[in-house]
N, C-alpha and C positions, 0 to 999 in steps of 0.2 A: 614373446616377439615383437611376433610380425606384425598384433595387431597394434604396438607400440611404436616401430618402424613405419605404421601407414598412420595414427595419429600424429605421432611428436616430429617424423620425420629427422633432420639433423640434430634436434635436441637430444635423441637418443642414439644415436650415432655417436654423438661427440661426448656422454655421457657416457658410453659404456668404453670407450675409447677411450678416458681419465683414470676411470676405477680400472683398468686391466694395467693400464701406465704405474701405476699408483703401485698396485698385488706385485708385479717384475719388480718394480726399484726397490718396493721393503725387502720381499725376499731376498732380494741382489743384495743389498746391505747386511740383510742380519744371516745369510750364510759366509759371505764376503767377515764379515767381523767372529765366522765362527773358524775361518776356516785359512789358515797362510798362503798364498798363492807368492809363489816369486819366479810363476813363468807365463807364456801367451794359453798355452795350451791349461794352466792351473783358470787363470780368470774365463776363457770359452766355456771348463768346468761349472764354474762358480755359473754364467747364465746358464749355461746348458738345466743347471738344477732347479736356480728362477722359476726360468720357465717351464720345466716340469711341473715343479708348485703349485704357480700361476696356474698351469691347465685343469688342475687339479679339482682347482676353485673355483672353475668357469661356470658349474651350477648359485654359486652364491653368487656370483657376479650379476649374473642374468637377473636373480630378484631382488639384488638392490639397483640397476639399473631400471628394471620394470615398476620397482617399488619407488623409486625416488623423482623417476622424468615426471613425470604427474606435477611433481613440485619443484622442478628446476624450470619450467615451462610455465607456470604462474607465476615464479619471480621473474624469470626475463621480459615478461608480459607487463606485468608490473613495473619493471623497471623502465621498460623503452616506451609509457604509456607517455603523452605528452602534456605538463601542466596546464589547465584549462586558463585561461584569462582572465582577467581578475574585472570584476564590474565596473562599471565607471564610478570615481565616488562622487560626492559631492563638486561641484565648479569642477567640473573634467566638460569640454564639448561634447555636445551628444553626437552618437554614430553616424 
């Protein structure tokens, strides 16, 4: 992870946090669909269970981050690339 962070910086951190948030929200939704909570304590319990499940998936999330970071970085470079100016056509003034 340190190597990816050194090479890709913010892209690696952002991707890891996006994956973390998606997994946490996914677990929270899945748990809440199976559990009826009628109080604030119940909601807190759902979030705690979702956080614990997310924590257990940390090695998988790190592997996914390491695998996806180079692809995302290349995609961002391609997206940010400026288009080359079109060559002058016939009848256009010389530069």
